[in-house]
N, C-alpha and C positions, 0 to 999 in steps of 0.2 A: 549316874556319872555326870559330872558337870562339864559343860561344853567349853572348849577353849575359845578365847575371843578372836584368835587369828591363826593363820596357817604358818606363821614364821617361826613358831616355837620349835626349838631343837630338842628340848627335853619335856615332852608332854606330861602333864600332871592331872590327877583326878582324885576325887574323894567319894567315899561310899559310907552311908550309915547302915550298920548291920544290927539286926535284932538278935544277936548271939553274944554270949559272954566272951570277953577278950581271950581268956585262957583256952576256951574251946576252939576258937578260930586259929590261934597259934598252934595248938596241938594238931588240928586237922592238916595244916600245912606241913608240919614236921613229919607226919605219918604218910603223906602223899609221896609215893615212890613211883612216878609215872615217867618212863623215858620219853623224850630226851631231856627232861627238866631236872635240874639240880636245885634243891632248896636248902638254904643255909639260914639259920636263925641266930641272931645276937640280941638278947633281951626281947624287946617288942618290935624289933626290926627283922624283916624277912628279905632275903635276896634270892631271886629266882633267875637262873641262867640256863643256857643250853649246855649239854654235855659236849665233850671234845669233838665227837663225830659230827655234830650239827653246827658247831661254832665256826664262824668265819670272821674276818676282820671287822665287819660292820655289825656283828650280832649285838642286839640290845640285851639289857638285863632289866628286870623289874624290881624296884626297891619298894617294899611296903612297910608302912609303920602303922601299928594298931594301937589306938589310944582308947582307954576305957571311959565311957560316958557315965554309966552306972553298972550295977552288977549284971544286968541282962542285955546291955547294949554297948556297942563300941563303934568307933569311927576308924575307917581305913583310909590312909593317905598313900597314894601310889605315884611313883615317878618312873617313867621309862627313860633309859639313857644308855649310852655306850659303856663299855668297860671303863671303870674309873681311871685306869692308867692311860687309856686312849684319850679320854675326856680331858685329863690334866695336861697331857701333851698338846692337845688341840688348843686349849686355852692358853698355854704357854706360847704357842706360835702366834696367836692373836696379840698377846701382850708384847711379844718381841717386835712384831711388825709395827704396833702403835708406838713403842719406845723409839725405834729407829726413825719413824716418821717425825716424831717430836724433835729428836736430835738433829735431823736434817733441816727441819723448819728453823731451829735456832741458828744453825750454821748458815742457812740461806739468809736469814735476817741480818746476822752479823756481817756477812759478805756484802749485802746490799747497803748496810749502814756505812761500811768502809769504802764504798764505791768500787768494789771488786766484782768480777763476774760470779754469778751464782746459778748459771744454767745447769751445771752438773747436779747441784742440790735439788733444784726443781724437778729435773728429770728423774732423780732417784725417789723423790717424794711421790711422783706420779706412779712410778713402779711399785712403791709400797701400797698405794691405793689399789692398784691392779692385783697385787699379791693378796691383799685383804679380800677382794672379791673372789679370787681363786679359792681361798680358804672357806669362804661362805658357801660357794658352789659345792665344794667337797663335802661340807657338812650336810647340805641338802641332798646330795647324791647318797651319802651314807644313810641318812634318814629314810630315803626312798627304798634303798636296798634292805634296810632292816625292818621295814613296815610289815611284811608278811610274818616275820618272827614276833613282832610286837603283838600282832593279832593272835598268834598262837599262845604267847605268854598271858594275854588277857583272857583268852578262852580257858586256859588251864586254871587261872586264878578263879574265874567264875565257877568252874566245875568244882573246885575245892570248896568254895563258899556255899554251894548248894547241898553239900553233904550233910 
């Protein structure tokens, strides 16, 4: 497993080179029926999640992509992340805060250029920065709450790969 360069990453990634054929690895995952894990395959992509009983708001999922190097070797690419719907909403909120910040900056600049008061715009811009930090902290809290389940997903993956 390659080491990540820093601890700020919200969606950790890793790569493994395997000395097994790609089709064997994919079929091993498809045949693994170990609760609480659910495995879904789409072509060479595998999605490993927790079943409904073990799932909570911050539960991660593991996305694996298996690429063939040659007939007897393959490379596995893995990404831990939240539910895609949650991740999309989270990124939408970041984009919305940034967009509002830029709009407020333009409004403040226009007001300043016209020699009108712009205290409200500056105050709202500061609030947008605060809101961005809140979103960042929420992401870090979610990562911390999902870390034990990330380790379970990784352990499950390694167990399947050793079969």
